[in-house]
C-alpha positions, 0 to 999 in steps of 0.5 A: 394828189398823185395821179395813176401811171399807165401801168396801173391803168393797164392792170385795171383794164386787164383784170376786168377783161380777164374776169369778164371773158373768163365768165363769158367763155365758161358759161357759153361752153358749159351751159345752154341758154337760160337760167344756170344757177342761183348764186349761194342759193339766193333768189335775187342773185342768179346766173341767167345765160342769154346772148345779146346781138345788139345794144343795151337791153337787147335792142337790135340795130338792123340786119347784118350790115347794121350789126357790122356798123355797130361793132365798127362804132364800138371799135372806133370808141375803143381806139379813141379811148386808148388815145384819151387814156394816154392823154389824161395819164400824161396830163396827170388827171386825178386818180379817181377820174382815171380809174373811172375812165379805165372802167368805162374803157375796159367795159367797152373793150370787153363787149367789143371782143365778143362782137368781133370774135365770138362769131368766128370762134364758137359753133353756136350763137345768135346771128342775123343769118338765123334771124337771131333765133335762140339756139339749142345745146351747148356751144363749143370752140370751132374753126367753123363759127356761127357767124363771121368777123364783126358779127358776134353776139355779146354774152350776158349772164348777171341777173338781180331780180331784187323784187317784183310788184305792180305799178300803181293804178294811177300810173299812165300807160302801165298802171296796174301792170307787173314790174320787176326790179332789176330785170336787166341781164348784163355782164361784167363789162356792162357793170364796169361801164355802169360803175365808171359812169355813175362814179363820174356823175356822182364825183365829177366836181371833186375829180375836175376840181382836183385836176384843176388845182393840180395843174401847174401855174405858168410863170413869166420870165423877164430879163429886167433887173429887180432891185431897190432902185427899180421904179414903180410906174 
């Protein structure tokens, strides 16, 4: 099975980054925070604009210093990802594995762009200096950003509330309470990471088995002549 070349990896990453950033910039510069629209009129597929100053599910990581540490961690992970992608392409890992790694890398890079630069380039957004309070109005590009380098908030908008229900009464702690599936609001970068990770978990045996089978087997060279007179000891 042929492996991917580095140009294919760059193409995958570029397409995801372009789509992710285009949707984020469009929704941030044309809508206030809150529900934007129901796609094709579906109740279960919505664009709901929020900003996330921290990690997944909106978890925050302390104040401005914590935000900077989180962004630097993401930057370190992306730098490591560049090296790792180059390595697995060079060693001709299976195509599926390289695609999954590219998806995870692209997602991490997409959110890193928000964290690094959005605070500098937009006039409105969530920041630690305002205690992460929601803002009113529509953001626009501005030389006077709402925050500084490494302190931007990630833009999320994809929302799929497939159905609502109640936990059975016998459930511990949450019995009888209402729940919604799927309540998370995320972006294309998050989706790219999730697809890459899930595919790795589902197909890891196939990916790594093929990578092992494709590895060249070492041969041993010897100067000892081999002929009919050679004795077997």
